[in-house]
C-alpha positions in Angstrom: 105.8 99.4 101.7 105.2 102.7 104.2 101.6 103.7 104.8 102.0 106.8 103.2 105.0 107.4 101.5 106.4 110.6 100.7 106.1 112.4 97.5 108.0 111.4 94.4 110.6 114.4 93.6 112.7 114.7 91.0 117.1 114.6 91.7 117.6 116.9 88.8 115.2 119.4 87.6 112.4 118.9 85.0 114.3 120.4 82.3 117.1 117.3 82.2 114.5 115.3 81.4 115.4 113.8 77.6 112.8 114.0 75.0 114.0 110.9 73.3 113.3 109.0 76.4 110.0 110.7 77.2 109.1 110.0 73.8 109.7 106.2 74.0 108.1 105.9 77.1 105.0 107.7 75.6 104.6 104.7 73.7 104.1 102.4 76.2 100.9 101.7 78.1 100.1 102.8 81.8 100.2 99.2 82.6 103.6 98.7 81.3 105.1 101.7 82.6 103.7 100.7 86.1 105.0 97.1 85.8 108.4 98.3 84.6 108.5 100.1 88.1 107.5 97.0 90.2 110.4 96.2 92.6 110.7 92.8 90.9 111.9 94.6 88.1 115.7 95.5 87.1 114.5 99.4 86.5 112.0 99.0 89.5 111.3 102.7 91.3 114.1 103.7 93.8 113.8 106.8 96.0 115.5 108.1 99.0 113.6 108.1 102.3 112.9 111.6 101.5 111.3 110.7 98.1 113.9 111.8 95.8 113.9 109.4 92.7 117.2 108.0 91.9 115.5 105.5 89.0 112.5 105.9 87.2 112.2 109.8 86.7 111.0 110.0 83.1 108.7 107.3 83.4 107.2 108.9 86.9 106.9 112.0 84.5 104.9 109.9 82.0 102.4 108.5 84.4 102.1 112.0 85.8 101.2 113.3 82.4 98.6 110.8 82.0 97.1 111.5 85.7 98.5 108.5 87.7 98.8 108.9 91.5 102.7 108.0 91.4 103.6 109.0 94.9 101.2 105.5 96.0 103.7 103.1 93.7 105.7 101.0 96.0 109.6 101.7 95.8 113.0 100.4 96.8 114.2 103.1 99.0 117.9 103.7 98.9 119.7 105.6 102.1 122.4 107.6 101.0 126.0 106.1 102.3 
């Protein structure tokens, strides 16, 4: 993992977040959300080298609402082809 990974940023605007998905993720505990983003999980947090999220945006949005410093979370780096 990088020492100071770049700040996570959305690929799409915040208005593109689906309220139903947010509602579902808000029912999970903070630990459940963080665990679902871990590198050994199918839906792990994926981002480009600049911090642009490819997978995990809804879960990251909920964690940010809860005050979690999501920029420190490990992420799979996907280099744009």
